[in-house]
C-alpha positions in Angstrom: -8.9 -33.9 3.8 -12.4 -34.0 2.4 -14.9 -31.2 2.8 -16.7 -33.3 5.4 -13.4 -33.7 7.3 -12.8 -29.9 7.3 -16.3 -29.3 8.5 -15.9 -31.8 11.4 -12.5 -30.3 12.2 -13.9 -26.7 12.3 -16.9 -27.8 14.4 -14.7 -29.6 17.0 -12.3 -26.7 17.2 -15.2 -24.5 18.2 -17.2 -26.9 20.3 -14.3 -27.8 22.6 -13.2 -24.1 22.7 -16.5 -22.8 24.1 -17.0 -24.7 27.4 -14.8 -22.2 29.3 -17.1 -19.4 28.4 -20.3 -21.3 29.4 -18.7 -22.6 32.6 -17.9 -19.0 33.6 -21.5 -17.9 33.0 -23.0 -20.9 34.8 -20.9 -20.8 38.0 -22.1 -17.3 38.6 -25.4 -18.9 39.7 -24.7 -22.6 40.3 -22.2 -24.3 42.6 -19.4 -26.3 40.8 -20.9 -29.6 42.1 -24.4 -28.6 40.8 -23.0 -27.7 37.4 -21.1 -31.0 37.1 -24.2 -32.9 38.1 -26.5 -31.1 35.6 -24.0 -31.4 32.8 -23.3 -35.1 33.3 -27.0 -35.9 33.7 -27.9 -34.2 30.4 -24.9 -35.8 28.6 -25.7 -39.2 29.9 -29.3 -38.9 29.0 -28.4 -38.2 25.4 -25.5 -40.8 25.0 -26.8 -43.8 27.0 -29.6 -44.5 24.6 -27.2 -44.3 21.7 -24.8 -46.7 23.4 -27.6 -49.1 24.3 -29.0 -49.0 20.8 -25.6 -50.2 19.5 -25.5 -52.9 22.1 -22.2 -51.7 23.5 -23.0 -51.2 27.2 -22.6 -54.9 28.1 -19.0 -54.9 26.7 -18.0 -52.5 29.5 -18.1 -55.2 32.2 -14.6 -56.4 31.4 -13.3 -52.9 31.6 -14.9 -51.7 34.8 -11.6 -51.0 36.7 -10.0 -48.7 34.1 -13.4 -47.2 33.4 -13.7 -46.1 37.0 -10.2 -44.6 37.0 -10.9 -42.9 33.6 -14.2 -41.4 35.0 -12.4 -39.9 37.9 -9.4 -38.4 36.1 -11.3 -37.3 32.9 -14.7 -36.2 34.1 -15.5 -36.3 37.9 -12.5 -34.5 39.3 -11.5 -32.2 36.4 -14.9 -30.7 35.7 -15.4 -29.8 39.4 -11.9 -28.3 39.6 -12.3 -26.3 36.4 -15.7 -25.0 37.5 -14.3 -24.0 40.9 -11.3 -22.3 39.3 -13.4 -20.2 36.9 -15.0 -18.6 39.9 -11.7 -16.8 40.4 -9.9 -16.6 37.1 -11.2 -15.7 33.6 -12.5 -18.2 31.1 -9.9 -17.2 28.6 -7.0 -17.8 31.1 -8.5 -21.2 32.0 -8.7 -22.2 28.3 -5.2 -20.9 27.7 -3.8 -23.0 30.6 -5.6 -26.1 29.5 -3.7 -25.8 26.2 -0.8 -27.3 28.2 -2.5 -30.7 28.2 -0.3 -32.0 25.3 2.8 -30.9 27.2 1.7 -32.9 30.3 0.9 -35.9 28.1 4.3 -35.7 26.4 6.0 -35.5 29.8 4.1 -38.4 31.3 4.7 -40.5 28.2 8.4 -39.8 28.3 8.7 -40.7 32.0 6.9 -44.0 31.5 8.2 -45.0 28.0 10.8 -47.6 27.5 11.4 -46.4 23.9 10.9 -43.3 21.8 12.9 -41.2 24.2 12.7 -37.5 23.7 15.4 -36.0 21.5 16.8 -32.4 21.7 14.1 -31.0 19.5 11.2 -32.4 21.5 12.8 -31.5 24.8 13.2 -27.9 23.5 9.4 -27.9 22.6 8.6 -29.0 26.1 10.7 -26.2 27.6 9.2 -23.6 25.2 5.7 -24.7 26.1 6.3 -24.6 29.9 7.9 -21.2 29.4 4.7 -20.0 27.9 2.7 -21.3 31.0 5.2 -19.6 33.3 5.0 -16.3 31.4 1.2 -16.2 31.7 1.1 -17.3 35.4 4.0 -15.0 36.3 2.6 -11.8 34.7 -1.2 -12.2 34.7 -2.1 -14.2 37.8 -2.5 -12.5 41.2 -1.2 -14.2 44.3 -4.7 -15.0 45.6 -5.6 -16.7 42.3 -2.7 -19.2 42.4 -5.0 -21.8 44.0 -7.2 -21.6 40.9 -4.2 -22.0 38.6 -3.2 -25.1 40.6 -6.7 -26.5 40.1 -6.5 -25.9 36.3 -3.1 -27.6 36.3 -4.6 -30.6 38.0 -7.3 -30.6 35.3 -4.6 -30.7 32.6 -2.9 -33.6 34.3 -6.3 -35.4 34.6 -7.0 -34.9 30.9 -3.6 -36.2 29.9 -3.9 -39.3 32.1 -7.4 -39.9 30.8 -6.1 -39.9 27.2 -3.4 -42.4 28.2 -6.0 -44.7 29.8 -8.1 -44.6 26.7 -5.0 -45.4 24.6 -3.6 -48.2 26.7 -6.5 -49.9 28.6 -9.7 -48.9 26.9 -8.6 -49.0 23.3 -10.8 -52.0 22.5 -13.8 -50.8 24.5 -16.7 -49.2 22.6 -15.9 -45.5 23.0 -19.5 -44.0 23.0 -20.3 -46.5 25.8 -17.3 -45.5 27.7 -18.2 -41.8 27.6 -21.8 -42.5 28.4 -21.0 -44.7 31.3 -18.5 -42.2 32.7 -21.1 -39.4 32.6 -23.7 -41.6 34.3 -21.3 -42.7 37.0 -20.3 -39.1 37.7 -23.9 -38.0 37.8 -24.7 -40.7 40.3 -21.7 -40.0 42.5 -22.5 -36.2 42.6 -26.2 -36.5 43.1 -26.2 -36.7 47.0 -24.1 -33.6 47.2 -25.3 -31.6 44.2 -29.0 -32.0 44.5 -29.2 -30.1 47.9 -27.1 -27.4 46.2 -29.4 -26.7 43.4 -30.9 -23.2 43.5 -34.2 -22.8 45.2 -35.3 -20.3 42.5 -35.1 -20.8 38.7 -31.7 -19.7 37.4 -31.5 -17.0 34.7 -31.9 -17.9 31.0 -28.1 -17.4 30.6 -27.3 -20.0 33.2 -29.9 -22.5 31.8 -28.6 -22.0 28.3 -25.0 -22.6 29.5 -25.9 -25.9 31.2 -27.7 -27.0 28.1 -24.8 -26.1 25.8 -22.3 -27.8 28.1 -24.3 -31.0 28.4 -25.8 -31.4 24.9 -23.2 -29.7 22.6 -19.9 -29.7 24.5 -20.3 -33.2 25.8 -22.8 -35.4 24.0 -22.6 -34.0 20.5 -18.9 -33.2 20.8 -17.9 -36.8 21.4 -20.1 -38.1 18.6 -18.5 -35.6 16.2 -15.0 -36.3 17.5 -15.4 -40.0 16.7 -16.7 -39.1 13.3 -13.7 -36.8 12.8 -11.3 -39.6 13.7 -13.0 -41.9 11.3 -12.7 -39.3 8.5 -9.2 -37.9 9.0 -7.5 -40.3 11.4 -6.5 -40.0 15.1 -3.3 -37.9 14.5 -5.0 -35.2 12.4 -8.0 -35.1 14.7 -5.8 -34.2 17.7 -4.7 -31.0 16.0 -7.9 -29.4 17.3 -6.0 -29.2 20.6 -4.1 -26.2 19.2 -7.2 -24.3 18.1 -9.4 -24.8 21.2 -7.5 -22.2 23.4 -7.7 -19.6 20.7 -11.4 -20.0 20.6 -11.6 -19.8 24.4 -9.5 -16.7 24.4 -11.4 -14.9 21.7 -14.8 -15.6 23.2 -13.7 -14.6 26.7 -12.5 -11.2 25.4 -15.4 -10.6 23.0 -18.4 -11.9 25.0 -17.3 -11.4 28.6 -15.0 -8.4 28.1 -12.1 -10.2 29.8 -8.7 -8.6 29.5 -6.3 -9.6 26.7 -2.7 -9.0 27.7 0.5 -9.2 25.9 1.6 -12.0 28.3 -1.5 -14.0 27.4 -0.9 -13.6 23.6 2.8 -14.4 23.9 2.1 -17.3 26.3 -0.5 -18.8 24.0 1.9 -18.7 21.1 4.7 -20.4 23.1 2.3 -23.1 24.6 0.9 -24.0 21.2 4.3 -24.0 19.4 5.9 -25.9 22.3 3.1 -28.5 22.3 3.4 -29.0 18.6 7.1 -29.6 18.7 7.1 -31.6 21.9 4.5 -34.1 20.8 5.9 -34.8 17.3 7.6 -38.2 17.1 11.2 -38.4 16.3 12.0 -39.7 12.9 14.7 -42.3 12.5 16.1 -43.4 9.1 13.3 -45.9 8.6 10.5 -43.5 9.5 12.0 -40.9 7.2 12.2 -43.3 4.3 8.6 -44.5 4.8 7.3 -40.9 5.0 9.2 -40.0 1.7 7.8 -43.1 -0.1 4.7 -42.8 -2.2 1.6 -43.0 0.1 3.9 -42.7 3.1 
């Protein structure tokens, strides 16, 4: 990897690890619907002009059906569920549980795949990762917080399904336009419900800063940088940031918000990351092994 690739990689590992902290701060003063509305309005305002300047928005007409489904499972529903969940559980726990997205994606891919069936190694990775989730939930989640855990679990499913839609139905669509349109659609859908929920008094500087960071950095800038990262290092290497995001979320939750760090959380994170890594690696047959061993493989 080039120096530029490493810089982009480090930036994305941090940028997609900090939303949980700022969501936690924002929902102390904003309703989940209001937060989603403000975040998507800001993100759309920044990305729509970029997509329009590239002339990409018109190309979305042929993809409107998968675009609507993607918007629901990747943005509209998950961001509301995550904001609501963080009113009851810590930001570090939310980030840790979201680390299970690769596990959900692997499981869904295996259930729907006609080939590339999971071998014993990948199945073991799935079991190890799920054991990490079970460890955290079983030891660190109170009975009255289980509803929030279910919400975060649905977020993980939504993110995994969204990635599958991008890979299978929106692969040829202009990506910046897809993201910009999904943010705009979500903002319009939430407006009738969220606008009446906006606070009558000006929120604190912490809340305003949190919304600004979520919309401008964690959404608009993040996607632009992520596409640059893919172009620099390839899609496979780019997805490795998934294993660093929960670590950032955990560290920030503990350091900034003084959230508790338990042995179960540390052990669970290690199991989830290790299990995700093993479960999502493709099995190598003789041909793949020979290609990998060849020069330039």
